[in-house]
N, C-alpha and C positions, 0 to 999 in steps of 0.2 A: 360124428361125420357132419359135415356141412350140406343141408338142406336148401336155402338160397343165399344167394353170394352177389354182392351187389359191389361193382368195383368200378369206381372214378365216374359215375352215375353225375350230367350232367342234364338240365333239361331247359331249355329255351324257346320264349316265344316271342319272336321278332328279337328286339335287343332286351328284351325281360328275360333275366336269368334265375328260374323258379327253383330249381336243384343245385347243387351247387358242391361237384366232384364229393358226390358222396359216398362211403365203403360201409358196408355192413354185413357181417356173415349172421345167418341164423340157423343156431344147429338143430339138427333132426330131432323132433319131437318137442321145439321151444315154444313156448309160446310169448312173445315178444310184443310189446304195445309201441307205438307209435304215437307220442303225446304232442300237443302243444295248441296254442292258439289256432284261431281261424285265419287261415293265408299262409301259416307255417310254409307250406309244401307236404304236411303227413298222407294226405289224400292221395295226392298229386303221386307222389314217390307210390304207394299202392298202385295207382294205378299203371303205373310203368310196370312194374313187376308183374301185373294183369296181362300187360300186351295191348289194354287202353289207350295209352299215349307210347307215341313214337320216342323214342329217348333223342338227345342231342351228342351226347358223347358219353362213353363208356360203358360196358357190360352187365346181363344179367343172366345168372346162372342158377338151374333149381337142379339138384338133384345129379351134380356135376356137367350138367347138361347147358350149351349155351342157348340162349333162348331169347337174345337180345331180339332179334328180329321175326320170332315162330308167332305166328297166329295166340288168340287167347285158347283157344280150343286145344291146342296141342302144347300147352305146357304143362298140365299133369295140376290144374290148381281150382279149387272151387272159391266162388265170392260170393260173399254175403250184403248187399247193398243198405245204404240206410232206410229208402223207401224198399217193400217189401216187394214189390214189382211182379207181381201174382198174376195170372190169368183170371180176370173176374168171371168168365163164362164157365170157366172150369172147375169140376171138385178139386179137393183138397188133394185126392187120388192123381187125379189128372197134373195138377200141377205138377206133383213129383215126380210123375213118368215121363211127362210131356217130352224134357231133353234126352231122355236113352230111348224113346220111341224114335223120334229124328235120329239117332246117331245108330241105329236099327239093332240097338241090343234085341236079343230074345226075350220072348214074351216072358219066360217061369224066371228067366234072370232076372228082368225088371220087375215083378212080383215080389219077388224073395228080398231085393234091394230096398224098396219099399217097403216092405213091413220091417224090415231091418231098422229103418232111419225112421218110419213111427212108432217103433216099440224105445229105441233108445229118446227121442223126445216126447213119449207120453202122447204123443197125438191118434194115437187108435181109433179111440170114438168120433174122428172129426172127419176121418176118409172121404166121407160121401157127402158134406156139407161144402158151402161153396163161399169166398174168400169175404163175403156181406157178412155170412152169418158169423166170425169168428171176432174174437177181439184181438185190439192190437199184439198182445204178448203171443197169442196163439198164432197170430199172421205171420210173426216174425219166426215162430218154430218152424213154419211151413216154407219160408225161406231158406233158413238156418238146414232144413232136410232135404231142398232141393241142392243144396250144395254136398251135401252128404251122399245122396244116390250117386255121384259121380264116382266114388269110391276114391276120393284122389290122396295127396301126400301131403298137402302144402292148402290151407285156409286162409283168405283173405278176409276180413270184416271191416268194411267202412263205415263206421257210426252205426251199428245196427241197432243200438237202445234210444239214440237220438229221439226218436218220436214216441216213444215210452214217458208212461208220468214217472213218479218217483218210486212208487211203490212196485210195477210190475219190473222196471228197471233193476229193481233190485234182486228179486227173485229171479230173472231170465240170466244176470249175470254170475249169479250160483250153477243156475242150469249149463251156460256156456264152458266155467269151469270144471263143473264133474264132466263135461263133454269130453274137453281136453284129457282128463285124467283117464277116463273112460278109452277114447280112441289113443291118445300117444300121438296125435299128428303133429305136425308143423303145424302154428297158427300165428298170423301176422295181423295185427287188430288197431285199429284207428280209433283214437277217442279225442276228446278236448275235456272228457272228465277224468279228472287225476284221481277220485275215488275206484272207479272202474279201472286205471291204470295200476294203482299199489295194491288192488287186491286180487286182479287177475294175472299178473305179467310174472314170468321167469327174469325178464329185462325190460325194462324201458329203456327208447331212446326219443330224449326230448330235442324237439325241434324250436327252430327258431330262423326266420328268412331265408328257408331252405338250405339250413345247416344244423347240422344235428351237434347241439350244447352237451351233451354227456350220455352215454350208452351205458347203463351199469345195471345191478341188482335193485330192487326197488329201494331196501333199507338203505342202502349207501347211496341213493341220489337223495333219499330223507335226509340220513343224519350228514352227509359228507359233500352238499354242493359244488359241485364246481365249480360255479362261478354265481355270479349277482340275480340273473335273470333266472338260473335252475330254482336258488332258494324262493326266489320271489314265488316263482309258479308253483312249484309242490308246496303243501301242506293248505288247510282251512281249520281255522282262519290263518292268514300267510303271517311268514315268519318278522319279527321286528327287528327293524332296522335301526341303527345309531350310527349318524355322522362323527366322527370323530378322527382323531391319531392318535401315536403311540409315545409315551413318554417315559423316561427313566425315571422313578423314583426310589429310593432308597436299595438301590442298587438290583433294583428288577425292574424289566418292562412292564408298562401297566397300560390301558386303555384310558384315555381321558373325552371326557364330551360335554360341554358347556358346563366346562370349570368341575366336574365330577370325575373322580377315577375308579376305577375298575380291574380288581385282577384278575391276571391271564394266567394264575395258576390255574392247572388241567387241564389247559388248551392244548391239541396236539395240533401244533403247527407243521405245514410242509415245505419251509422253511425260515431262514431266520429272521426274528422280530428285530425289527431297528426303529430305535428310539427318533421322532422325527418324520415317521411315513404316516401319511395320509390314508385313514382306513375307515372302513364300516364293519361295524361288529354286528353280526346275527343271533336272532336265539328264539328259538320256538317258543308258544305260550304255555305249552304243558313243561317247559324246561326253567320256568320261574316260578321260587316258590314265596307262598306268602303266610305272614303271620307264624301262627304254630306247624306250620310244615317244613321250618327252615332247620337245616341240623345244625349242633352245637358247632362254637368254631367259624361259621359261615360268614362272608363279608356283608354284610347288612345294609341295604339302601330306604330312604322315606320314598312313600309312594302317596300320592290321594286316589281314590275310588271316582271315577269319570260318571261310569257308568255300568250297570250290569245287565247282562244279557242270559236269563235260565233256559237253558237248553235241554232239562229232564237229567241225563244222568251226569252231565258238567254243566257248570257254570263261567261265560267268558267276563271278566273280568278288562275295563278300559281304565286303564290307570293314567295319571299325569305323572311323568317321571324323568328327572334330568331333562326339562324343556321336550320331550317327546311324549305324544301320546300311543300307547302301548295295548297289547293284550296278553293275558293271561288266563290259561286254563285252571280252573279249579273244580273240586267234587261238587256235584248237585245237590249236596245235602248244606253245604254252608251257603248262607247270605250274607253279602257284604252290602249295606247301602250306599247311595252314594255321598260325594264327600267326605267319608271314613277315610281318615288316616291308616298308612297299612306299612308292614316291614317287608320288606325284597331281598331275596338272596336269587343268584345266577349260579346254574350249574355252567361252570365254563367247560367243562369235560364232553359238552355236545356243544359245545356254541359255533359258528362260523366267523370266519374273518376273511374280507375279500378287501382287496386294493382298493382306493378311490378310484384309480386313473384307469388301470385296465378290468375291473370288476372281479378279476381271477382270485379265488382262493388262493391263501397264505397260511 
């Protein structure tokens, strides 16, 4: 069943078109992440769904009901913002219960809802504290709890972890995933952090300039990006890109850049590979093999180490190859000093080819 449906949604501020004919269906119980750089329209889309912005064109349906012009309180949604937005003079318990009291929910029902939310979020011991006495992670848990007590079907998160340090972000990300598994509610989550997107999402919608570039399973987006923008945005470190063209050699179509040819054996093309076409080859750092990692029979290339970045479990090597500077991910147990010549092999079965003009995958 469809929980949230966005149909031909357009939002304009004067002559500026911020969202452009967007269409999304979010399944019941699905965790959808809206991902993209600052200014791409992801938070604007979330605010339209929440009813905090009036749309210019299109419709929004929640659980089969047209809520395009409904007030936020009547949409059956709970929202968690980037800022905690807690009442500083109130205790945690009063912050959680305030909205329910305003809605004239019976006292016993309020106590029951607050107790349930506190148990789920493990903040029972904090109920008598005020926000100033809480850490950032605890305040965000309270903010989530305030949405949770509303007992709604759809939760909207607007970059809820961006104000936290790296360790707290990681911990609370796990808690949000557990919360989704426990509640099985529909959740739409906005972030610019690709790690949050890949770890939390059932599906990711990558946005740019008010348009959804790709909407798919995280691993599909990571391994088969639809266009050059998606390929470069997802992945840390970023995908390596080589500008070149397709050429025919020995009866086979190969990729050539700066006079060096690459076999395309194993590449899963979405259309015919035609010699003479200007293309961009994309290769993730973990799909390049160095020295003893290279399987027998692989096509081998020469490179030189420009820089080594030890990262604990992994090492990142910056290599000079075919007139390009590229990154390769290797085991943290291997150390290869600067200026060392190395051998490379590329796993073309997980490579990406993009048309140089349209930047779409081929």
